[in-house]
Backbone as CSV, one residue per row, in Angstrom:
resi,resn,N_x,N_y,N_z,CA_x,CA_y,CA_z,C_x,C_y,C_z
1,MET,0.848,-1.197,0.000,0.000,0.000,0.000,0.885,1.249,0.000
2,ALA,0.640,2.135,-0.956,1.460,3.337,-1.097,0.726,4.557,-0.559
3,ARG,1.500,5.565,-0.164,0.934,6.853,0.249,1.119,7.808,-0.921
4,ILE,0.004,8.325,-1.440,0.020,9.052,-2.705,-0.627,10.417,-2.562
5,VAL,0.078,11.459,-2.994,-0.463,12.817,-3.038,-0.982,13.084,-4.452
6,VAL,-2.211,13.563,-4.549,-2.801,13.947,-5.836,-3.264,15.389,-5.723
7,THR,-2.728,16.267,-6.547,-3.193,17.651,-6.553,-4.365,17.793,-7.527
8,GLY,-5.242,18.741,-7.252,-6.391,18.954,-8.124,-7.306,17.744,-8.170
9,ALA,-7.553,17.131,-7.004,-8.273,15.855,-6.954,-9.771,16.006,-6.740
10,ASN,-10.291,17.208,-6.814,-11.706,17.403,-6.501,-12.642,17.119,-7.670
11,ARG,-12.088,17.009,-8.888,-12.951,16.762,-10.051,-12.119,16.194,-11.196
12,GLY,-12.796,15.784,-12.255,-12.129,15.354,-13.481,-11.152,14.211,-13.286
13,ILE,-10.020,14.319,-13.969,-9.008,13.267,-13.911,-8.468,13.102,-12.494
14,GLY,-8.274,14.203,-11.787,-7.747,14.125,-10.429,-8.655,13.328,-9.508
15,LEU,-9.953,13.555,-9.607,-10.920,12.806,-8.804,-10.861,11.321,-9.164
16,SER,-10.787,11.029,-10.450,-10.716,9.637,-10.884,-9.417,8.969,-10.437
17,LEU,-8.321,9.725,-10.439,-7.060,9.180,-9.939,-7.181,8.846,-8.450
18,ALA,-7.758,9.767,-7.679,-7.949,9.514,-6.255,-8.815,8.283,-6.040
19,ARG,-9.877,8.161,-6.827,-10.782,7.020,-6.695,-10.069,5.716,-7.050
20,THR,-9.274,5.749,-8.112,-8.573,4.545,-8.552,-7.547,4.093,-7.527
21,PHE,-6.736,5.029,-7.035,-5.729,4.676,-6.029,-6.387,4.173,-4.749
22,ALA,-7.415,4.886,-4.277,-8.089,4.493,-3.039,-8.764,3.132,-3.197
23,GLY,-9.307,2.879,-4.379,-10.019,1.634,-4.623,-9.137,0.413,-4.547
24,ARG,-7.860,0.580,-4.750,-6.976,-0.581,-4.663,-6.211,-0.625,-3.327
25,GLY,-6.581,0.274,-2.417,-6.034,0.211,-1.073,-4.921,1.175,-0.743
26,ASP,-4.559,2.050,-1.693,-3.528,3.044,-1.410,-4.079,4.136,-0.487
27,THR,-3.182,4.775,0.244,-3.550,5.922,1.079,-3.444,7.180,0.223
28,VAL,-4.553,7.847,0.006,-4.600,9.016,-0.870,-4.676,10.295,-0.045
29,ILE,-3.802,11.226,-0.374,-3.823,12.565,0.217,-4.181,13.531,-0.906
30,ALA,-5.387,14.076,-0.859,-5.890,14.961,-1.906,-5.610,16.414,-1.537
31,ALA,-4.873,17.104,-2.382,-4.556,18.514,-2.169,-5.398,19.339,-3.134
32,VAL,-6.332,20.109,-2.608,-7.291,20.827,-3.452,-7.519,22.241,-2.930
33,ARG,-7.983,23.106,-3.808,-8.396,24.425,-3.336,-9.681,24.308,-2.528
34,LYS,-10.611,23.498,-3.033,-11.879,23.261,-2.348,-12.340,21.855,-2.677
35,THR,-12.805,21.139,-1.673,-13.229,19.771,-1.930,-14.561,19.749,-2.680
36,SER,-14.957,18.572,-3.087,-16.238,18.369,-3.755,-16.964,17.228,-3.050
37,LYS,-18.247,17.119,-3.276,-19.030,16.047,-2.664,-18.462,14.687,-3.065
38,ALA,-18.115,14.556,-4.352,-17.603,13.272,-4.841,-16.277,12.906,-4.187
39,LEU,-15.407,13.896,-3.984,-14.126,13.618,-3.346,-14.334,13.276,-1.869
40,THR,-15.171,14.032,-1.181,-15.426,13.777,0.240,-15.962,12.368,0.451
41,GLU,-16.798,11.913,-0.472,-17.404,10.588,-0.348,-16.398,9.450,-0.510
42,LEU,-15.222,9.748,-1.056,-14.209,8.706,-1.216,-13.590,8.300,0.116
43,GLY,-13.664,9.178,1.111,-13.099,8.873,2.413,-11.588,8.992,2.468
44,VAL,-11.000,9.740,1.530,-9.548,9.938,1.532,-9.205,11.144,2.398
45,THR,-7.921,11.324,2.673,-7.479,12.498,3.420,-7.487,13.720,2.498
46,ILE,-8.146,14.780,2.910,-8.300,15.971,2.066,-7.664,17.181,2.749
47,HIS,-6.832,17.884,1.996,-6.272,19.152,2.453,-6.819,20.243,1.531
48,GLU,-7.626,21.139,2.081,-8.213,22.221,1.296,-7.322,23.462,1.325
49,ASP,-7.710,24.443,0.530,-7.000,25.728,0.428,-5.564,25.551,-0.050
50,VAL,-5.337,24.525,-0.861,-4.013,24.319,-1.452,-4.035,24.880,-2.872
51,ASP,-3.343,25.982,-3.060,-3.228,26.634,-4.368,-1.799,26.427,-4.859
52,VAL,-1.629,25.585,-5.883,-0.275,25.283,-6.347,0.382,26.493,-7.013
53,GLY,-0.383,27.547,-7.244,0.177,28.783,-7.772,0.764,29.681,-6.699
54,SER,0.692,29.252,-5.453,1.186,30.040,-4.325,2.209,29.226,-3.544
55,SER,3.432,29.733,-3.457,4.478,29.039,-2.701,4.094,28.921,-1.231
56,GLU,3.514,29.976,-0.676,3.111,29.959,0.735,2.071,28.871,0.990
57,SER,1.094,28.751,0.088,0.046,27.746,0.235,0.619,26.336,0.172
58,VAL,1.509,26.101,-0.775,2.113,24.778,-0.926,2.980,24.432,0.279
59,GLU,3.702,25.401,0.797,4.531,25.160,1.978,3.664,24.823,3.194
60,ARG,2.512,25.481,3.334,1.593,25.164,4.433,1.094,23.731,4.322
61,PHE,0.773,23.338,3.093,0.324,21.960,2.865,1.402,20.964,3.255
62,ALA,2.631,21.210,2.818,3.735,20.304,3.138,3.933,20.209,4.651
63,ALA,3.867,21.338,5.335,4.047,21.341,6.782,2.939,20.559,7.483
64,ALA,1.734,20.629,6.923,0.593,19.929,7.526,0.734,18.413,7.443
65,LEU,1.584,17.929,6.563,1.796,16.487,6.433,2.673,15.933,7.545
66,GLY,3.285,16.812,8.308,4.149,16.362,9.388,5.328,15.573,8.854
67,ASP,5.591,14.423,9.466,6.743,13.628,9.044,6.348,12.458,8.140
68,GLN,5.143,12.507,7.570,4.717,11.442,6.670,5.618,11.379,5.442
69,MET,6.028,10.187,5.076,6.774,9.997,3.843,5.789,9.735,2.704
70,ILE,6.166,10.138,1.494,5.290,10.034,0.325,5.922,9.100,-0.703
71,ASP,5.124,8.169,-1.206,5.608,7.227,-2.220,5.428,7.763,-3.639
72,VAL,4.309,8.433,-3.882,4.014,8.940,-5.226,3.400,10.329,-5.120
73,VAL,3.877,11.247,-5.944,3.276,12.577,-6.066,2.723,12.706,-7.477
74,VAL,1.429,12.934,-7.593,0.802,13.126,-8.900,0.408,14.593,-9.027
75,ASN,1.145,15.309,-9.857,0.878,16.739,-10.103,-0.166,16.856,-11.203
76,ASN,-1.414,16.919,-10.783,-2.522,16.940,-11.734,-3.181,18.308,-11.862
77,ALA,-3.084,19.158,-10.837,-3.768,20.455,-10.858,-3.360,21.258,-12.092
78,GLY,-4.338,21.804,-12.788,-4.037,22.590,-13.982,-5.223,23.424,-14.414
79,ILE,-4.954,24.445,-15.207,-6.010,25.287,-15.752,-5.764,25.493,-17.246
80,LEU,-6.832,25.803,-17.957,-6.764,25.989,-19.403,-7.610,27.173,-19.825
81,SER,-7.021,28.075,-20.604,-7.797,29.080,-21.327,-7.279,29.106,-22.758
82,ARG,-8.055,29.651,-23.660,-7.788,29.454,-25.085,-7.434,30.761,-25.787
83,GLU,-6.243,31.263,-25.502,-5.802,32.498,-26.149,-5.466,32.250,-27.630
84,THR,-5.821,33.238,-28.435,-5.395,33.255,-29.834,-4.427,34.425,-30.015
85,LEU,-3.844,34.524,-31.182,-2.923,35.627,-31.453,-3.640,36.969,-31.359
86,GLU,-4.958,36.945,-31.620,-5.752,38.176,-31.546,-6.311,38.420,-30.148
87,ASP,-6.108,37.494,-29.245,-6.658,37.611,-27.889,-5.621,37.109,-26.893
88,LEU,-4.530,37.868,-26.769,-3.455,37.488,-25.855,-3.683,38.162,-24.504
89,ASP,-4.403,37.482,-23.655,-4.665,38.006,-22.314,-3.481,37.620,-21.431
90,TRP,-2.631,38.600,-21.142,-1.380,38.314,-20.448,-1.593,37.798,-19.036
91,ASP,-2.621,38.281,-18.373,-2.893,37.801,-17.019,-3.291,36.325,-17.032
92,ARG,-4.112,35.929,-17.991,-4.497,34.519,-18.100,-3.286,33.655,-18.438
93,ILE,-2.444,34.146,-19.327,-1.249,33.392,-19.708,-0.332,33.201,-18.497
94,ARG,-0.112,34.284,-17.754,0.746,34.191,-16.563,0.158,33.226,-15.538
95,ARG,-1.148,33.268,-15.352,-1.784,32.374,-14.371,-1.603,30.912,-14.773
96,GLN,-1.730,30.611,-16.063,-1.517,29.234,-16.521,-0.077,28.796,-16.266
97,PHE,0.861,29.716,-16.478,2.264,29.396,-16.224,2.483,29.123,-14.734
98,GLU,1.878,29.942,-13.878,2.034,29.751,-12.435,1.478,28.399,-11.986
99,ILE,0.320,28.023,-12.506,-0.336,26.779,-12.086,0.255,25.565,-12.789
100,ASN,0.309,25.608,-14.115,0.667,24.426,-14.900,2.159,24.122,-14.923
101,THR,2.985,25.157,-14.834,4.440,24.970,-14.932,5.116,25.040,-13.577
102,LEU,4.943,26.161,-12.879,5.610,26.327,-11.594,4.919,25.544,-10.482
103,GLY,3.636,25.262,-10.656,2.903,24.501,-9.649,3.546,23.160,-9.326
104,PRO,3.768,22.298,-10.326,4.423,21.015,-10.039,5.805,21.167,-9.415
105,LEU,6.552,22.184,-9.851,7.883,22.402,-9.281,7.779,22.814,-7.819
106,ARG,6.816,23.681,-7.494,6.597,24.082,-6.102,6.266,22.870,-5.237
107,VAL,5.365,22.034,-5.734,4.921,20.876,-4.959,6.076,19.913,-4.713
108,VAL,6.832,19.609,-5.758,7.955,18.679,-5.601,9.000,19.251,-4.647
109,ALA,9.322,20.523,-4.805,10.328,21.145,-3.933,9.881,21.100,-2.473
110,ALA,8.598,21.374,-2.223,8.097,21.387,-0.850,8.047,19.985,-0.245
111,LEU,7.763,18.986,-1.080,7.617,17.616,-0.583,8.915,16.821,-0.643
112,LEU,9.966,17.396,-1.185,11.213,16.658,-1.388,11.743,15.992,-0.111
113,PRO,11.666,16.653,1.056,12.146,15.971,2.266,11.347,14.719,2.618
114,ARG,10.156,14.565,2.023,9.301,13.418,2.311,9.385,12.344,1.231
115,LEU,10.271,12.552,0.262,10.477,11.562,-0.795,11.777,10.819,-0.533
116,ALA,11.774,9.530,-0.814,12.952,8.711,-0.567,13.235,7.847,-1.794
117,GLU,14.307,7.095,-1.733,14.630,6.177,-2.827,13.426,5.277,-3.098
118,GLY,13.032,5.201,-4.363,11.863,4.418,-4.738,10.606,5.251,-4.916
119,SER,10.609,6.495,-4.438,9.454,7.368,-4.655,9.334,7.714,-6.137
120,LYS,8.129,8.127,-6.528,7.873,8.478,-7.927,7.130,9.809,-8.008
121,ILE,7.388,10.533,-9.094,6.709,11.800,-9.366,6.089,11.721,-10.754
122,ALA,4.811,12.040,-10.834,4.135,12.102,-12.133,3.632,13.527,-12.352
123,ILE,3.834,14.030,-13.551,3.330,15.347,-13.930,2.365,15.157,-15.092
124,VAL,1.111,15.547,-14.889,0.130,15.466,-15.970,0.390,16.635,-16.907
125,SER,0.991,16.323,-18.047,1.312,17.332,-19.045,0.273,17.244,-20.171
126,SER,0.659,17.591,-21.370,-0.244,17.502,-22.516,0.574,17.494,-23.798
127,ARG,0.081,16.761,-24.775,0.797,16.733,-26.047,0.724,18.080,-26.759
128,VAL,-0.172,18.982,-26.326,-0.175,20.317,-26.936,1.077,21.093,-26.549
129,GLY,1.824,20.597,-25.576,3.104,21.201,-25.222,4.254,20.696,-26.071
130,SER,3.962,19.769,-26.982,4.993,19.246,-27.881,5.200,20.199,-29.044
131,MET,6.429,20.617,-29.267,6.724,21.491,-30.409,6.635,20.726,-31.725
132,ALA,7.113,19.491,-31.705,7.095,18.695,-32.930,5.683,18.318,-33.341
133,ASP,4.756,18.278,-32.381,3.395,17.810,-32.655,2.417,18.966,-32.896
134,ASN,2.917,20.203,-32.870,2.032,21.362,-33.004,1.796,21.687,-34.472
135,GLY,0.608,21.318,-34.941,0.252,21.633,-36.318,-0.951,22.538,-36.426
136,SER,-1.434,23.032,-35.263,-2.663,23.823,-35.282,-2.526,25.197,-34.658
137,GLY,-1.454,25.448,-33.889,-1.256,26.761,-33.286,-2.279,27.068,-32.214
138,GLY,-2.357,28.343,-31.837,-3.350,28.786,-30.865,-3.063,28.350,-29.441
139,ILE,-4.066,28.504,-28.588,-4.027,28.246,-27.142,-2.642,28.529,-26.559
140,TYR,-2.213,29.750,-26.733,-0.840,30.147,-26.406,-0.444,29.860,-24.961
141,GLY,-1.244,30.305,-24.009,-0.868,30.139,-22.612,-0.745,28.682,-22.206
142,TYR,-1.698,27.875,-22.624,-1.683,26.457,-22.255,-0.507,25.741,-22.906
143,ARG,-0.296,25.996,-24.191,0.836,25.358,-24.889,2.172,25.743,-24.245
144,ILE,2.336,27.042,-23.982,3.584,27.520,-23.382,3.803,26.864,-22.019
145,SER,2.751,26.814,-21.216,2.883,26.275,-19.859,3.194,24.786,-19.873
146,LYS,2.620,24.054,-20.822,2.864,22.609,-20.865,4.227,22.289,-21.483
147,ALA,4.658,23.074,-22.464,6.010,22.883,-23.003,7.041,23.135,-21.902
148,ALA,6.794,24.161,-21.098,7.725,24.505,-20.028,7.729,23.460,-18.925
149,VAL,6.563,22.898,-18.601,6.542,21.894,-17.534,7.226,20.610,-17.989
150,ASN,7.260,20.375,-19.305,8.034,19.232,-19.791,9.513,19.399,-19.442
151,MET,10.017,20.617,-19.563,11.403,20.862,-19.175,11.586,20.706,-17.667
152,VAL,10.610,21.161,-16.896,10.654,20.956,-15.449,10.789,19.468,-15.139
153,GLY,9.992,18.658,-15.815,10.010,17.229,-15.561,11.331,16.580,-15.915
154,VAL,11.903,16.980,-17.052,13.192,16.413,-17.454,14.287,16.848,-16.486
155,ASP,14.259,18.109,-16.094,15.229,18.607,-15.115,15.144,17.814,-13.810
156,LEU,13.919,17.602,-13.325,13.722,16.840,-12.100,14.229,15.413,-12.256
157,ALA,13.973,14.820,-13.432,14.413,13.447,-13.668,15.931,13.340,-13.558
158,VAL,16.626,14.315,-14.125,18.098,14.311,-14.070,18.585,14.510,-12.638
159,ASP,18.015,15.494,-11.953,18.484,15.830,-10.611,18.131,14.772,-9.567
160,LEU,16.996,14.093,-9.753,16.526,13.160,-8.731,16.923,11.712,-8.985
161,LYS,17.415,11.409,-10.173,17.820,10.030,-10.455,18.874,9.523,-9.475
162,PRO,19.896,10.328,-9.123,20.872,9.839,-8.146,20.266,9.527,-6.778
163,ARG,19.107,10.107,-6.479,18.432,9.838,-5.207,17.489,8.644,-5.311
164,GLY,17.383,8.065,-6.519,16.509,6.914,-6.698,15.057,7.276,-6.881
165,ILE,14.775,8.520,-7.307,13.408,8.993,-7.504,13.147,9.171,-8.997
166,ALA,12.124,8.503,-9.512,11.810,8.533,-10.938,10.697,9.527,-11.240
167,VAL,10.750,10.096,-12.439,9.803,11.145,-12.846,9.165,10.773,-14.181
168,LEU,7.866,10.997,-14.278,7.110,10.704,-15.501,6.325,11.936,-15.935
169,LEU,6.391,12.247,-17.218,5.533,13.260,-17.837,4.492,12.520,-18.657
170,ILE,3.222,12.797,-18.403,2.196,11.998,-19.069,1.053,12.847,-19.623
171,HIS,0.699,12.515,-20.862,-0.461,13.125,-21.518,-1.641,12.173,-21.321
172,PRO,-2.727,12.620,-20.707,-3.830,11.712,-20.382,-4.667,11.274,-21.574
173,GLY,-4.455,11.915,-22.731,-5.333,11.674,-23.863,-6.490,12.660,-23.829
174,LEU,-7.389,12.547,-24.773,-8.574,13.402,-24.794,-9.585,12.823,-23.819
175,VAL,-9.888,13.594,-22.779,-10.715,13.097,-21.682,-11.949,13.976,-21.524
176,GLN,-13.074,13.347,-21.223,-14.322,14.077,-21.048,-14.331,14.760,-19.682
177,THR,-13.866,16.011,-19.642,-13.832,16.781,-18.399,-14.361,18.183,-18.677
178,ASP,-14.344,19.024,-17.636,-14.757,20.422,-17.806,-13.805,21.176,-18.726
179,MET,-12.546,20.714,-18.811,-11.535,21.400,-19.607,-11.562,20.988,-21.072
180,ALA,-12.034,19.781,-21.359,-11.973,19.264,-22.727,-13.117,18.285,-22.930
181,GLY,-13.134,17.681,-24.103,-14.188,16.714,-24.395,-14.287,16.457,-25.883
182,GLY,-15.425,15.914,-26.310,-15.620,15.594,-27.714,-16.046,14.148,-27.880
183,PRO,-16.494,13.778,-29.083,-17.004,12.423,-29.324,-15.983,11.320,-29.054
184,SER,-14.708,11.616,-29.267,-13.685,10.585,-29.090,-13.054,10.601,-27.702
185,ALA,-13.530,11.485,-26.823,-12.955,11.595,-25.481,-13.304,10.376,-24.640
186,VAL,-12.346,9.938,-23.821,-12.583,8.800,-22.938,-13.081,9.292,-21.586
187,ALA,-13.683,8.412,-20.833,-14.168,8.762,-19.500,-12.983,8.992,-18.571
188,PRO,-13.129,9.900,-17.592,-12.027,10.161,-16.663,-11.516,8.909,-15.957
189,ASP,-12.403,7.994,-15.585,-11.965,6.773,-14.907,-11.074,5.919,-15.805
190,ASP,-11.391,5.888,-17.106,-10.559,5.131,-18.048,-9.187,5.782,-18.192
191,ALA,-9.170,7.112,-18.287,-7.893,7.825,-18.385,-7.068,7.609,-17.120
192,ALA,-7.726,7.656,-15.965,-7.021,7.461,-14.702,-6.399,6.078,-14.619
193,ALA,-7.123,5.067,-15.067,-6.597,3.695,-15.036,-5.332,3.586,-15.880
194,ARG,-5.322,4.256,-17.023,-4.137,4.225,-17.885,-2.967,4.966,-17.233
195,ILE,-3.260,6.107,-16.641,-2.199,6.879,-15.985,-1.592,6.082,-14.827
196,VAL,-2.441,5.463,-14.032,-1.959,4.654,-12.911,-1.077,3.514,-13.406
197,ALA,-1.466,2.904,-14.519,-0.650,1.819,-15.082,0.725,2.325,-15.497
198,ARG,0.779,3.532,-16.058,2.070,4.101,-16.463,2.924,4.443,-15.234
199,ILE,2.290,4.933,-14.187,3.029,5.243,-12.956,3.575,3.957,-12.336
200,ASP,2.748,2.932,-12.316,3.188,1.649,-11.759,4.401,1.107,-12.506
201,ALA,4.429,1.322,-13.818,5.506,0.779,-14.652,6.768,1.644,-14.631
202,LEU,6.669,2.851,-14.082,7.801,3.780,-14.074,8.960,3.242,-13.246
203,THR,10.162,3.318,-13.811,11.383,2.934,-13.107,12.456,3.983,-13.373
204,LEU,13.581,3.855,-12.713,14.695,4.763,-12.971,15.202,4.611,-14.400
205,ALA,15.005,3.442,-14.986,15.446,3.221,-16.364,14.600,4.006,-17.359
206,THR,13.384,4.354,-16.971,12.489,5.081,-17.880,12.197,6.497,-17.406
207,THR,12.898,6.949,-16.377,12.633,8.282,-15.833,12.857,9.363,-16.888
208,GLY,12.004,10.397,-16.836,12.131,11.518,-17.760,11.410,11.342,-19.076
209,GLN,10.678,10.249,-19.251,9.959,10.044,-20.509,8.690,10.891,-20.562
210,PHE,8.267,11.212,-21.782,7.025,11.932,-22.064,6.117,10.930,-22.773
211,LEU,5.131,10.420,-22.050,4.304,9.333,-22.561,2.848,9.733,-22.745
212,HIS,2.217,9.115,-23.727,0.762,9.119,-23.818,0.257,8.119,-22.785
213,ALA,-0.912,8.352,-22.234,-1.442,7.434,-21.230,-1.589,6.018,-21.764
214,GLU,-1.686,5.888,-23.082,-1.790,4.555,-23.666,-0.452,3.823,-23.654
215,GLY,0.633,4.553,-23.382,1.908,3.880,-23.184,3.016,4.198,-24.174
216,TYR,2.697,4.930,-25.249,3.749,5.217,-26.236,4.358,6.589,-25.992
217,GLU,5.623,6.733,-26.422,6.336,7.997,-26.226,5.821,9.067,-27.162
218,LEU,5.847,10.294,-26.670,5.441,11.455,-27.460,6.671,12.280,-27.813
219,PRO,6.649,12.976,-28.939,7.790,13.822,-29.319,7.810,15.096,-28.490
220,TRP,9.000,15.624,-28.285,9.127,16.875,-27.542,8.741,18.061,-28.426
């Protein structure tokens, strides 16, 4: 049984990840800005008022964990807005960078004393952050933030490998959530099951990879 931190666990993929981990007997620590009825009903440990865009908030969360050690950190919290070249809202772009890029780095840095050899870190990224895969343009803030968090993940993989801590960057696929959807979108529970399988398979030999939840590598 592992002790697992999931950020942004109150809805969507994060909620499904919490449900999947808890359902197999893992101890889930949900870090959220505000809980939801569905998350509360899972019976997991919930820490509210956790804003990954705030260093002070993340540090308070880490301190509240006391001396608990963490086996897996899943950086799932994220936001999306759809800027075009004609609608570059700088405040929205900066907020996405704070949450999607610096958020995972803040969380890992704050929890680092609670990670040991064998611990794992997963960052929910997106293939829209791939430069090689960008054939449609647009959504500037989200693309920039996800491309940047890919570098965060690779940097962490390099720095943490000597400590025996592996890092995974994962694209969940097109998922039916408040942020995305469509006829081909999969249910959040299905996406969560795939993500959990990729985390389970993560080793130091594969640290730093950028994977689709289905298991294949994505281009940078």
